[in-house]
Each structure stands twice: as C-alpha cells, then as structure tokens.
C-alpha positions, 0 to 999 in steps of 0.5 A, spaced: 694 158 363 689 159 357 684 164 356 678 159 356 681 156 363 682 162 366 675 164 364 671 158 366 675 157 372 672 164 374 665 162 372 665 156 376 668 159 382 663 165 382 657 161 381 659 156 387 661 162 391 654 165 390 651 158 392 656 156 398 656 163 402 649 162 405 652 155 408 655 158 414 649 162 416 643 159 413 640 155 419 642 160 424 638 166 420 632 161 419 631 160 426 628 167 427 623 165 421 616 163 425 615 158 420 622 154 420 623 148 424 629 143 423 626 139 417 624 146 413 631 148 414 634 142 412 630 143 405 632 150 405 639 148 405 639 142 401 634 143 396 639 146 391 642 139 390 636 136 388 634 140 382 642 141 380 643 133 380 637 132 376 638 137 371 645 138 370 646 132 365 640 133 361 642 140 360 649 138 358 646 133 353 642 139 350 648 144 350 650 139 344 644 141 340 643 149 342 650 150 344 654 151 351 654 158 352 646 159 351 645 153 356 650 156 361 648 163 361 640 161 361 643 157 368 646 163 371 639 167 369 635 162 373 640 162 379 639 170 379 632 169 379 632 164 385 637 169 389 632 174 388 626 170 390 630 168 396 632 175 398 625 178 398 622 172 401 620 173 409 618 165 409 622 159 409 618 156 404 620 162 399 627 161 401 626 153 399 623 155 392 629 160 391 634 155 393 631 150 388 631 155 382 638 157 384 640 149 383 636 149 377 641 153 374 645 147 373 651 148 369 656 144 372 657 139 367 656 144 361 662 148 363 666 141 363 663 140 356 665 147 354 672 146 357 673 140 353 671 143 347 676 149 348 682 144 351 686 139 347 686 132 350 693 132 353 691 138 357 684 136 359 686 133 365 690 139 368 684 143 366 679 139 369 683 139 376 684 147 375 676 147 375 676 142 381 681 147 385 676 153 383 671 149 387 675 149 393 677 156 393 670 158 392 668 154 398 673 157 403 672 164 401 664 162 402 666 160 409 669 167 410 665 172 406 658 169 408 658 171 415 661 177 414 656 179 408 651 177 413 653 181 419 653 187 414 646 186 410 643 180 413 640 174 409 637 178 404 643 182 402 647 175 402 642 172 397 642 179 393 650 178 393 650 171 390 645 174 384 650 179 383 656 174 383 652 170 377 651 177 373 659 177 374 659 170 371 655 172 365 659 177 363 665 173 364 662 168 359 660 173 354 667 177 354 672 172 357 670 165 355 672 164 348 667 161 343 669 154 340 670 155 333 666 149 331 660 145 334 664 139 338 659 133 340 662 129 346 658 122 346 661 121 353 655 126 356 650 122 353 647 115 355 652 111 352 658 114 356 654 115 362 651 107 362 659 105 361 661 109 367 655 106 371 658 099 370 665 101 373 665 099 381 671 104 382 667 110 379 661 108 383 665 108 389 668 115 388 661 117 387 658 114 393 664 118 397 662 124 394 655 123 395 656 121 403 661 127 404 657 133 401 651 129 405 655 130 411 657 137 410 650 139 410 648 135 416 653 138 420 652 145 418 644 144 419 646 145 427 653 148 427 652 155 426 646 155 432 651 151 436 656 156 436 652 162 437 649 158 443 656 157 446 658 165 444 665 163 442 665 168 437 661 174 435 657 175 429 663 179 427 668 174 428 665 168 425 669 170 419 675 170 422 674 163 426 672 159 419 678 162 416 683 160 422 679 153 422 679 152 414 686 155 413 690 150 418 686 144 415 689 146 409 696 146 411 694 139 415 692 135 409 698 137 405 702 131 407 697 127 405 696 130 398 703 129 397 702 122 399 697 121 394 699 124 388 707 124 388 708 118 392 702 115 388 699 112 395 692 115 393 688 109 396 692 110 403 691 117 403 683 116 402 683 111 407 686 116 412 681 121 410 675 117 411 678 115 418 679 122 420 672 124 418 669 118 422 673 121 428 671 128 427 663 126 426 664 121 433 668 127 436 662 132 434 657 127 436 660 126 443 662 133 444 660 136 451 664 143 451 666 148 446 673 145 445 671 138 443 666 142 438 672 146 435 676 140 435 671 136 431 670 141 426 677 142 425 678 134 424 672 135 419 675 140 415 681 136 414 678 130 412 673 134 407 678 138 404 683 132 403 677 128 400 675 134 396 682 134 393 683 127 392 676 124 389 676 128 382 683 126 381 681 119 382 675 119 378 680 122 372 685 117 373 680 111 373 675 113 368 675 109 361 678 112 355 674 118 352 669 117 358 672 123 363 666 127 361 661 122 363 665 120 369 665 127 372 658 128 370 656 122 374 661 124 380 658 131 380 651 129 380 652 124 386 655 130 390 649 135 389 644 129 390 648 127 396 648 135 399 640 134 398 639 127 402 644 129 407 640 136 409 633 133 408 635 126 412 639 130 418 633 135 418 628 130 420 633 126 425 634 133 428 626 134 429 625 128 432 631 126 436 635 133 437 641 137 434 646 131 436 642 127 431 645 131 425 652 128 427 650 121 427 647 122 420 654 124 418 657 119 422 653 113 419 654 116 412 662 116 413 661 109 416 658 106 410 663 110 405 669 107 410 666 100 409 666 101 401 673 104 401 676 098 405 674 094 398 678 099 394 682 096 388 689 100 388 689 106 384 693 105 377 696 112 375 694 112 368 693 118 363 688 119 357 691 121 350 688 121 344 689 122 336 685 124 330 683 118 326 683 119 318 677 115 314 683 110 311 684 107 318 681 101 319 677 098 325 683 092 326 688 098 326 685 101 331 684 095 335 691 093 334 694 099 338 692 096 345 699 091 343 703 098 344 707 097 350 704 102 356 697 102 352 691 099 357 685 101 353 683 103 346 676 107 344 674 110 338 669 116 338 665 117 332 663 124 333 670 127 334 673 122 329 679 121 335 682 115 338 682 115 345 688 111 349 689 110 357 696 109 358 701 108 363 706 114 361 713 111 363 712 105 359 708 108 353 712 111 347 707 115 343 711 115 336 709 108 336 702 110 335 704 116 330 707 110 326 701 106 326 696 112 324 700 115 319 696 116 313 
C-alpha cells in the first residue's frame, strides 16, 4: 500500500470519525437543552450534510486552481472552528451553527481528487475502495468511541475530541501525504463530467440509494438513543459495548452477501437483499413494542446498512463512464450527505407532529422508494477502467478505433491529462492490442 493511500485513508477516517462520534448520543444529550425539540434536534443531526453536500464539488473544482492540500487543510480548519463553536455552546442553535461549519469543511471530493493525482489509473479503483473502507471503519469506531467519550467528558468534550482529530488529520496531510509532482487537471470533477454522470440512469439509481440510506440512518438515530435510555437496557457506560456487539455481528452476517456480489458477480441480487433487509428492519422498528424487537430491528438495520455501504461505492466504480469515476464518486457522496440532511430534518418534523415512531416510518418510506427503483436495476457489468498516455501524433480516428479491440466497451480521450480512458471487460481484453495501436 502506497504512502499516499495510507495517508489519505487516515485523513478521511479521522475526519469522518470526528463527524460521526456524536451520532449515537447527540439526540439524547440535546434532550436536556431547554431550547431543543424534535425539529431542532433533527437540524442539529443533519445540518452538516447540507453544507457538505453543497460545497464539496465547488471546492474540488477550486482545488484544480489553488492546489489540493490548501483546500483540504482549509476544510479541516473549518471543521475545527465548527467543533469549538459546538463544544462551547449551551444552546441547540449554537450546536446547529457548529455542525454546519463542520460540514462546510467539505473535503471529500478534494481528497478523492488528490488520490487520483497520486495513484496510477490501474490502481485507482482499489485505492478508492480503500477510502470507502476507511469510512466504514470510522463509522464503526464512532459508534463505539462516541458513547464512551460522552460518558467521560460530556457532549462538549466529544466535540472538542472531534476538533483534535481534525488537528491530527492536518498533520497527516502535511507530513505523510505526498504533494503531486505537478498539477494534474481532472475534467471529471468539472461541469462536463458531472453533467454526463447525471444522465446515467444506473448512476442516479445508486445516488438515490445512498441518499435514502443515510437519510434513514439519521431518522433512526434521531430517536434510538432516547428509546434505549428509556428502556434502560444498558447503562451509559455499557452503551459502547452494546453498539460494538450490534455492529460487529452485523458485519459478520453481511459477509456472505459481499462474496455473492464481488466473487460470484451477483451485485444486483445482493443489493436487492440489502434493501429487503432494510425494509424488514424499519418495519420491525416501527412496530416494536418491546426491547427485544427494538434490538432485532436495529441489528437488521445495521446488516442492511453495512452491506449497502460496502456495495454501493463498488457499484459506482463499475458503472461510471470511462474517465468519469471522480465525477461519479463526487455526485454519489453529495447524495450521501444531502440525504443525511433531509432524512434528519424530515424525521424531526415527523416526530414533532406524530411521535417517535414517525422516524421509523420516514425511514421505511425511503426504503420503499429505493426498493421500487432497484427493482428496475439493470444487471451489473463487471468492467474495469484502464488508461494510456497519448502522443500528439495519435489521431482522433485512431483513438475511436480502439473500441474495435475485443473487450473494449467504451473509449474517452481526456485533453487535460492527454490520456485515453477505456472501459474494458478484462477476461476478453488484450492490452497488447492497445500498445500496438498507440505506439509512436
């Protein structure tokens, strides 16, 4: 594993850890604030997603002009400012402002762009998968560490801990992450690439999936912490162990379906199972009248959530147009963050008007919409992205003719990087044929 990948995965992980640690305790902690109600707690939970979703693609495009590292460091500094404001606030509105500023440090797409700058095309898919895995690790750690730190130092201390993690991330960017030897302009995070991604039905289906998935996550965590406290199943000290058990066993349960999707090449079937599990989970949570049913619903939700979190980025990488993986991942992560915002805000309003069970109804409704859309999903083709440098002597006709090579599904020439990008079916593809046609 390269130094760049290790460094950027660590940056992404510690930053997301700082963002996620408040999730399992925020609604419970804010119940004690006199100006907090279900609607304002929903805003506090989800507002980071709005600012992150709006700003991450513009900041990634700006990083083409000013450099990746300044944008990443600036975003982390903004996260620190938001953490401090939330940490010193004794009002729910101060926490909302702090969480909005945390999200405004929107570095996800810029980190991906820097990873693309530092990683050869043939290793880029695996590198992006590693970044995706770091998010999963951060989420699991946050579910365990968040309640433990909250028990020790309270909500303010939890926000300050998130700020300290951002300081660690800045040090990683400065010390561990290499600086690209030259400025590489990637058109796929600009308007032309994003427009093309937004015309792809399957990519939009994946974006809808992650939008609904994170909306449901926020809706459920709007009420689950307080419901668990009401049932007194575990003490505050034991809450970390409870989440560790739930998430750890859910990871084990999802592994056969990961194998089905990636080894047996049955991605569509695995995703449909994930949606069915999530529908069952939200239905169980909605109808749960005892602690046993609540725990079962929560466990089923994490099985479906973790499975979907693993499969959806892999799906996007496979179906993104040649040379447009960065744009596809940018649109995908924007949908993820905006979904978190809308899920939290809609659920907050629903709970304020109809009671706690309404949060589960919001989650179920979102899953039902995704389930309907995924029923029309096309079979997934397991294609690979490869690229070659192109000289000035290579004509447009020669590049277009590359599609005639066995296994080549699509061809795209990128003027900025002077490379030709191919989407290929690896078992049928012979790279030597491309070498012969592109040799000077």
